[in-house]
C-alpha positions in Angstrom: 10.5 -9.1 12.4 9.3 -5.5 12.2 9.9 -3.3 8.9 13.1 -1.4 8.9 13.3 2.8 8.9 15.7 2.2 5.7 13.1 0.2 3.9 10.1 2.6 4.8 11.9 5.2 3.4 12.7 3.7 0.2 9.1 2.7 -0.1 8.6 6.8 0.8 11.3 8.0 -1.8 9.5 5.8 -4.7 5.9 7.8 -4.8 7.2 11.2 -3.4 6.0 12.1 -6.7 2.3 11.7 -5.6 0.4 14.7 -3.8 -1.7 12.8 -1.8 0.5 9.5 -0.4 0.9 9.5 3.5 2.2 6.4 5.9 1.4 5.8 9.7 3.1 3.8 12.0 1.8 0.9 13.7 2.3 -2.0 15.8 5.5 -1.6 13.9 4.7 -1.4 10.5 3.4 1.3 8.3 -0.5 1.6 7.0 -0.1 3.4 3.5 -3.0 5.9 2.6 -3.9 7.8 -0.9 -5.8 10.6 -0.9 -7.3 9.8 2.6 -8.0 6.1 2.5 -6.4 3.1 3.2 -4.5 1.0 0.0 -1.8 -1.0 1.6 0.9 -1.1 4.1 4.7 -2.0 4.6 5.4 -4.9 6.4 8.3 -7.0 7.1 9.7 -5.1 4.3 6.7 -5.7 1.7 4.9 -3.2 -0.1 1.1 -4.6 0.1 -1.3 -3.3 -1.5 -5.5 -4.0 -1.0 -6.5 -6.9 -4.3 -9.0 -4.1 -6.0 -10.5 -5.2 -9.3 -7.8 -2.3 -10.9 -5.1 -3.8 -8.8 -4.9 -7.7 -10.2 -5.8 -6.3 -13.6 -2.7 -3.4 -13.2 -0.4 -6.5 -11.2 -1.9 -10.2 -12.9 0.9 -11.9 -12.1 2.0 -10.5 -8.5 1.8 -12.8 -5.5 -0.6 -12.8 -3.0 0.5 -12.8 0.8 -0.7 -12.3 4.3 0.8 -9.0 5.6 0.5 -10.5 9.1 -0.9 -14.1 10.6 -5.0 -14.2 10.0 -5.3 -11.4 7.6 -6.5 -10.4 4.5 -4.3 -11.9 1.7 -2.3 -8.5 -0.3 -0.5 -8.1 -3.4 3.0 -8.2 -3.2 4.4 -4.7 -5.0 7.6 -6.2 -6.2 8.9 -3.7 -8.3 8.8 -0.3 -6.4 11.2 1.1 -9.1 8.3 1.4 -11.3 7.3 5.2 -10.5 4.5 5.6 -13.6 2.8 1.9 -12.2 2.8 2.6 -8.8 1.5 6.2 -9.3 -1.4 4.6 -11.6 -1.9 1.5 -9.4 -1.8 3.4 -6.2 -4.8 6.4 -7.5 -6.6 3.4 -9.2 -6.6 1.1 -5.6 -8.0 4.7 -3.9 -10.3 5.8 -6.0 -12.3 2.1 -5.6 -12.8 2.1 -2.3 -15.4 3.7 -0.5 -14.9 6.3 1.8 -13.4 7.0 5.1 -16.5 5.6 7.5 -16.5 8.9 10.0 -15.8 8.8 13.5 -18.1 9.3 16.4 -17.7 11.6 19.3 
């Protein structure tokens, strides 16, 4: 089941206060970027983030789920309504991840 446009818009609306958040469609799902880094995605109407050290500390009870079969597990965001937590979480995850690699031409 692919993510619905309505669920994507719901999450985008929750994150609208953050300047550097963006998303890109990929095979019926959506990759979420913060500060130019992939921090998670929306898969089957589930908002998942990479399980960095800070993400695990901020969401100690979050369940792990596979975005798709065979993929590395990510943390499920169960309460995207908490905008203060979302901003803190997504900034912490982006700050913890390495800079994207430059593509060869």
